[in-house]
Structures are given as structure tokens and as C-alpha cells.
N, C-alpha and C positions, 0 to 999 in steps of 0.2 A: 545621262548617267543612269546606271541601273538602280532599281529599287534596293538591291542587295547591298549596294555601297552605303546605304543609309540605315541598314537594319542588321543588328547583331543577333536578332532572334530568328533569322531565316533557318529553315530546315535544310538538311542535306539534299533533299529532293529539289527544293527551290534553287539551291546553289548549283546542282548539276543541270537543272533546266536553264539557268542563267549562263552557265558555261557552254552549253550546247548552242544557245542563242548567240554567243559571242564569236562563234566560228562559222564560216560558210559551209564547211564540209563536216561530215561526221568525224569524230575523233579517231586518231590512230588507235589500233588495237594492239594488245600485247604482242611483241614480236621478238624474234631471236636475231642477233647480229653476230657476224662471224669475224669481222676485222675492225681494226681501229678506224680505218677510213669509213667503213659502213656505219660505225657508231657515231662518228662526227656528223655524217650526213643525216642520220636519224635525229640527232640533237638539233641540227640546223632546221630540219623539216618541222619539228614541233614548236620551235621557239616563237614563231609569229602567233600561233594560237594561244600559247602560254601568256604572251604579252597582252593580247587582246582580252583574254579572260581576266587577267590581273587588273587591267585598266577598268574593266566593267565593275570591278570590286573596289576601285579606289586606290590601286597601287601602281607604281612604275617598277619595271623589272630591268635590272642591269645584269650583264653577262660578265663573269669573272673566270678566268682559267682557260686551259687549252682544249677542253672537251675530249681529251684522249682517254680518260677513265670515266669521269662523271661530268654532269652538267651543273656547274656552280652558278647559282642565281642569287641575286640580291634584290629583295623586295623592299621598297620604300613607300610608306603611306603617302599619298599624293593629295588627298582631299580630306576634309573633315567628314566624319561619319563613315570612314572606310570599313570594310568587312573585317572580321577577326582573322588572325593568322591561321586558324584551323579552317575557316571557310575558304581562305585563299589556297591553302595546301590541298584541300579537297578538290577545288576547281582546277588547279594545276594538274593533279593526278588524273582527273577526268579527261581534260583536253589533250594531255600528253599520251595517254595510252588507254583511255576508256575505263579505267579502274574506278570503282565506286566502293567506298568503305564507310563504315559507321564509326562514330566516336572521334575523340580528339587524338592528335598526334603527340608523340613523346618528344617534346622540345628540349634542347640543351641550351643553357645560357652561355653566351659567347662574349668576348670583350666588346667594348665600345657600344653597349646598349643594343645588342642584337641577340636573337635566338635563332637556332638552326634545327633543321630536321632533314633526314635523308629519306627520299621517296623512290622506291624502285619503279622504273617505267619500262624496262625491257630486260631481257637476259642475254648474256654474252656466251659465246662458244668457249671462251677460255676461262670463264668463272673467276675472273680477277675480283678481289674484294672491292666493293663499291662501284664497280663498272656497271653501267646501265641504270644508275641512280641520278636523281636530281638532288643536289645538296642545296637546299633552300635556306638562305639567311634572311630574316625579316628584321628590319629596324623597328624597335618598339617605340611607338609614339607616346 
């Protein structure tokens, strides 16, 4: 288990370093997709790295939805001392597309004890709203 899964005081640099360590290959870089099939394939290609990074931070990731517009993910804390939801979101953004950003995300409270955020990970040729985003729901422990 990663040291970050036990530390809520980790810096963004430590989180990115941990996310890099969680995947065998460098993260995918920001890219443009042109079709729904290409978007689904992109989502499928980044999902294993997302799941591994989340596991390193003490979360399990479930997939929900059709992947035709966005990538709906559900994160469930799996161990005591898991990382914060922001640490998780930063690690997911990094392994999905190489994006590094500072600060906390703007979370929305949802039903059934979860919070959610939308994270852009690619852009689409048709510019559909929310296409190319991860919609991440986190169960609050």
C-alpha cells in the first residue's frame, strides 16, 4: 500500500509521483477524439491506470454508464487512512491525461452520501457538453 493512502498531508507533487509510480507507462497526454467510438476506446485505455492509481490511494473504482459522452466513475474508500477526495481527483487527472493542477476541486454534494466533480481529460471534435470528461463520484466515508 502506498504511503499516500495513509497521509492526508501529502503534497500534489507527492501525489503525482505516486500516480506515476502506479502505472507502468507514462500517462496519456491531452488528446482530441473525433468519434464516439474513439472516445469510448480512449476511456477504456485510461481506465486500468485510473484504477491502479486509485488503489494506491486506498480507493476502489467502479464504472457506471455507457461511455458515449463522459466517463462515469464511482470511487469507494477501501481502506482506513485512504487519501482525500482531492488527492484522488488529482491522481486520476494525472494518469488519465497528464494534467497537473493546483488546489482543490469544486465538489457538488449528491444523494446517498457522495460528492461529485467533473474532470476534463480530452477534447472532442463535436464539442458536446461534458464529452471528454470524467464524472467522478466519491462516497464520503
